[in-house]
C-alpha positions as CSV (number, residue, x, y, z in Angstrom):
1,M,0.0,0.0,0.0
2,A,1.4,3.4,-1.0
3,E,2.4,5.4,2.1
4,H,0.6,8.7,1.3
5,I,-2.7,7.5,-0.2
6,D,-5.8,6.5,1.8
7,G,-6.5,3.1,0.3
8,P,-6.5,1.3,-3.0
9,L,-7.1,3.2,-6.3
10,Y,-10.3,2.9,-8.2
11,Y,-10.1,1.4,-11.7
12,E,-12.3,0.2,-14.6
13,R,-11.6,-3.1,-16.5
14,M,-12.4,-4.1,-20.0
15,G,-11.3,-7.4,-21.7
16,R,-10.8,-10.7,-19.9
17,T,-8.0,-12.3,-22.0
18,G,-4.7,-11.3,-23.4
19,P,-1.7,-9.3,-22.1
20,L,-2.2,-6.6,-19.4
21,M,-2.5,-2.9,-20.6
22,A,-2.9,-0.1,-18.0
23,F,-3.9,3.5,-18.6
24,V,-3.1,6.5,-16.4
25,H,-5.1,9.7,-17.1
26,P,-4.0,13.4,-17.4
27,N,-5.1,16.3,-15.2
28,P,-8.0,17.3,-14.9
29,M,-9.6,14.1,-16.3
30,D,-10.2,10.7,-14.9
31,Q,-10.1,7.1,-16.2
32,S,-13.0,7.8,-18.6
33,C,-10.6,9.7,-21.0
34,W,-9.5,6.3,-22.2
35,I,-13.0,5.1,-23.2
36,F,-12.1,4.8,-26.9
37,Q,-8.9,2.9,-26.1
38,M,-10.6,0.6,-23.7
39,A,-13.4,-0.2,-26.2
40,Q,-11.1,-1.2,-29.0
41,L,-7.9,-2.5,-27.3
42,S,-9.9,-4.8,-25.1
43,T,-10.3,-7.0,-28.1
44,W,-6.8,-8.2,-27.6
45,Y,-5.7,-7.0,-24.1
46,R,-6.9,-7.1,-20.5
47,C,-7.3,-3.3,-20.1
48,I,-7.4,-1.4,-16.8
49,A,-7.9,2.4,-16.5
50,I,-7.0,3.9,-13.2
51,D,-8.1,7.0,-11.3
52,I,-5.2,8.7,-9.6
53,P,-5.8,10.0,-6.0
54,G,-8.2,12.9,-5.8
55,Y,-9.8,12.2,-9.2
56,G,-12.8,10.0,-10.2
57,R,-13.6,7.5,-7.4
58,S,-10.1,7.1,-6.0
59,P,-9.3,7.8,-2.3
60,K,-7.6,10.9,-1.0
61,A,-3.9,11.6,-0.9
62,K,-2.0,12.8,2.2
63,S,0.6,15.5,2.7
64,G,4.0,14.3,1.5
65,L,2.6,12.5,-1.6
66,T,5.3,11.6,-4.1
67,M,5.3,10.4,-7.7
68,Q,6.7,7.1,-6.3
69,D,3.6,6.8,-4.1
70,T,1.2,7.2,-7.1
71,A,3.3,4.7,-9.2
72,Q,3.2,2.1,-6.4
73,A,-0.6,2.6,-6.0
74,C,-1.0,2.1,-9.7
75,W,1.0,-1.1,-9.6
76,D,-1.1,-2.3,-6.6
77,A,-4.2,-1.8,-8.8
78,I,-2.6,-3.8,-11.7
79,D,-1.7,-6.6,-9.3
80,E,-5.4,-7.1,-8.6
81,V,-5.9,-8.0,-12.2
82,G,-2.7,-9.9,-12.9
83,R,-0.2,-10.1,-10.1
84,R,3.4,-9.7,-11.1
85,E,2.6,-10.0,-14.8
86,K,4.2,-7.8,-17.4
87,A,2.1,-4.8,-18.3
88,I,2.0,-2.3,-21.2
89,L,1.8,1.2,-19.6
90,V,-0.1,4.0,-21.4
91,G,-0.2,7.6,-20.0
92,C,-1.2,11.1,-21.0
93,S,0.4,14.2,-19.5
94,V,0.8,13.6,-15.8
95,G,-0.2,10.1,-16.5
96,S,2.9,9.9,-18.8
97,A,5.1,11.1,-15.9
98,V,3.5,8.5,-13.6
99,I,4.2,5.6,-15.9
100,T,7.9,6.5,-16.2
101,Y,8.1,6.2,-12.4
102,M,6.1,2.9,-12.6
103,H,8.8,1.6,-14.9
104,H,11.6,2.5,-12.5
105,E,9.6,0.8,-9.7
106,R,9.3,-2.4,-11.7
107,P,11.5,-2.4,-14.7
108,Q,11.2,-6.1,-15.3
109,Q,7.4,-5.8,-15.2
110,T,7.1,-3.1,-17.7
111,A,6.5,-4.5,-21.2
112,A,6.4,-1.0,-22.9
113,L,5.7,2.7,-22.4
114,I,3.3,4.6,-24.6
115,L,3.6,8.3,-23.7
116,S,1.3,11.1,-24.9
117,G,0.6,14.8,-24.0
118,T,4.1,15.1,-22.7
119,G,7.6,16.6,-23.3
120,Y,10.8,17.4,-21.6
121,N,10.1,20.5,-19.3
122,P,12.6,20.4,-16.5
123,D,11.4,23.7,-14.9
124,K,7.8,22.3,-14.6
125,A,6.5,25.9,-14.5
126,F,3.0,24.6,-15.3
127,A,2.5,23.1,-11.9
128,P,2.7,26.3,-9.7
129,R,0.3,27.9,-12.2
130,R,-2.3,25.1,-11.9
131,I,-1.9,25.0,-8.1
132,K,-2.6,28.7,-8.0
133,E,-5.7,28.4,-10.3
134,Y,-7.1,25.4,-8.3
135,R,-6.8,27.4,-5.1
136,Q,-8.5,30.4,-6.7
137,Y,-11.4,28.5,-8.4
138,G,-11.7,25.3,-6.4
139,I,-12.5,21.9,-7.7
140,D,-14.9,23.4,-10.2
141,Y,-11.8,24.6,-12.1
142,R,-11.7,21.1,-13.6
143,W,-14.4,21.9,-16.1
144,R,-12.6,24.9,-17.7
145,Y,-9.3,23.2,-17.4
146,T,-10.5,20.3,-19.5
147,F,-10.7,22.6,-22.6
148,D,-7.1,23.4,-22.2
149,D,-6.3,19.8,-23.0
150,F,-8.0,20.1,-26.4
151,S,-6.9,21.7,-29.7
152,P,-8.7,25.0,-30.5
153,A,-10.8,23.2,-33.2
154,F,-11.9,20.4,-30.9
155,R,-12.7,22.8,-28.0
156,A,-15.7,24.1,-30.1
157,T,-17.3,20.7,-30.5
158,P,-20.2,19.2,-28.5
159,L,-18.0,16.2,-27.8
160,A,-15.5,18.4,-26.0
161,R,-18.2,19.8,-23.8
162,F,-19.6,16.4,-23.1
163,F,-16.2,15.2,-21.7
164,A,-15.9,18.4,-19.6
165,D,-19.3,18.0,-18.2
166,M,-18.7,14.3,-17.5
167,F,-15.5,14.9,-15.5
168,A,-17.2,17.8,-13.6
169,E,-20.2,15.7,-12.7
170,R,-17.7,13.5,-10.6
171,N,-16.4,16.5,-8.6
172,F,-18.5,15.3,-5.7
173,C,-16.3,12.3,-5.2
174,G,-13.0,14.2,-6.1
175,D,-10.8,15.9,-3.6
176,L,-9.2,19.4,-4.1
177,Q,-6.5,19.0,-1.5
178,S,-5.4,15.7,-3.1
179,I,-5.2,17.3,-6.5
180,L,-3.0,20.0,-5.0
181,Y,-0.7,17.3,-3.5
182,Q,-0.5,15.6,-7.0
183,F,0.7,18.9,-8.6
184,E,3.2,19.5,-5.7
185,A,4.6,16.0,-6.3
186,H,4.7,16.5,-10.0
187,A,6.6,19.8,-9.5
188,K,9.6,18.2,-7.9
189,P,12.5,17.7,-10.1
190,D,13.2,14.3,-11.6
191,A,16.5,12.6,-11.2
192,A,19.1,13.8,-13.8
193,D,19.0,10.3,-15.4
194,H,15.3,9.7,-15.0
195,Q,14.7,9.4,-18.8
196,A,18.0,7.9,-19.7
197,R,17.3,4.9,-17.4
198,I,14.1,3.9,-19.3
199,A,15.0,0.5,-20.7
200,C,11.9,-0.8,-22.4
201,P,10.3,-0.1,-25.8
202,T,8.9,3.5,-25.7
203,I,6.9,5.7,-28.0
204,I,5.6,9.2,-27.8
205,L,2.4,10.0,-29.5
206,S,2.2,13.8,-29.7
207,G,-0.6,16.1,-31.0
208,S,0.7,18.8,-33.3
209,E,-1.5,21.4,-31.5
210,D,-0.4,20.5,-28.0
211,A,1.5,23.2,-26.2
212,T,4.0,20.6,-25.1
213,H,4.5,19.3,-28.7
214,Q,7.9,21.0,-29.3
215,N,9.2,19.6,-26.0
216,A,8.2,16.1,-27.1
217,F,11.2,16.1,-29.4
218,A,13.6,16.8,-26.5
219,L,12.0,14.1,-24.5
220,K,12.5,11.6,-27.3
221,A,16.1,12.5,-27.5
222,R,16.5,11.7,-23.8
223,I,15.0,8.2,-23.9
224,P,17.2,5.5,-25.4
225,G,15.6,4.1,-28.5
226,C,12.5,6.1,-28.2
227,E,10.1,6.4,-31.1
228,M,7.7,9.2,-31.8
229,K,4.6,9.8,-34.0
230,V,2.7,13.0,-34.6
231,L,-1.1,13.3,-34.7
232,P,-1.7,16.3,-37.0
233,G,-4.3,18.8,-35.7
234,A,-4.6,17.1,-32.3
235,G,-4.2,18.7,-28.9
236,H,-2.9,17.4,-25.5
237,A,-5.5,14.8,-25.0
238,C,-5.0,13.4,-28.5
239,Q,-6.4,10.0,-27.5
240,I,-9.8,11.7,-27.2
241,E,-9.6,13.8,-30.3
242,Q,-8.2,11.2,-32.7
243,P,-8.7,7.7,-31.3
244,W,-8.7,6.0,-34.7
245,L,-5.2,7.2,-35.3
246,F,-4.0,7.0,-31.7
247,N,-5.1,3.4,-31.4
248,R,-3.6,2.4,-34.8
249,L,-0.3,4.0,-33.9
250,M,-0.3,2.1,-30.6
251,L,-1.0,-1.2,-32.3
252,E,1.6,-0.8,-34.9
253,F,4.2,0.1,-32.3
254,L,3.3,-2.9,-30.1
255,A,3.3,-5.2,-33.2
256,R,6.9,-4.0,-34.1
257,H,8.0,-5.1,-30.6
258,G,6.2,-8.4,-30.6
259,L,3.6,-7.2,-28.1
260,F,0.5,-7.6,-30.2
261,P,-1.1,-11.0,-29.6
262,G,-3.8,-11.1,-32.3
263,E,-4.6,-10.3,-36.0
264,R,-6.3,-7.3,-37.5
265,S,-7.7,-8.9,-40.6
266,G,-10.0,-6.5,-42.4
267,A,-8.8,-3.4,-40.4
268,S,-8.9,-0.3,-42.5
269,E,-5.9,1.8,-43.2
270,V,-5.8,5.4,-41.8
271,A,-3.6,8.0,-43.4
272,P,-1.0,9.3,-41.0
């Protein structure tokens, strides 16, 4: 059990056979942001989408929370589905940061990392800004913050508002202080060799309209053997905006590394 978290994390499951695949969400969303990935990838994988502390239905965090605490708690959730099996780890934004810590916690158990909504940003200036905004507006800030994770074009769509409304409808079971602890943990500097020690197949899926997109190239250069694919026109939460391309790029990457267990006969091609 992670030291600074009040109990096991909440998660949703889809798929009963195949290798394990775990998803960790970005701020200010929850596990539902992976709905399109869970729906398709559960054809071949046992998928688990986890709420980190303070979001969705997961318990509160305590003062002193670290990234290692969140990483351990996510592994504890995975262990309930397949104890000590290897898992493919998928993250967006802070979720991408969490899964790199998960890899360092259990390198032999990490089959691959799929990172999105991320880049190399050592000063982490975004964290103090978000802490200030959450303190000013409270947990209701999650609604407007959701739109920051989308490209300008997608923000104007009914689907963007649907997701923002859905996340905000769960504010009653979220926890503002835990969210602040999460940002405080995320703001702390990583070890100098944090990225260089990643020793599993890794890919970055980056939306061209994501504010972190240019930093994604610097992150790729710091991770040995890292691959990268760009989703043209997509924003920070590119898995929501372009799931057809995000999922295809995931599956192609996994197939290249011998981590795709099935066949996709009849699957349509999507232009990159």
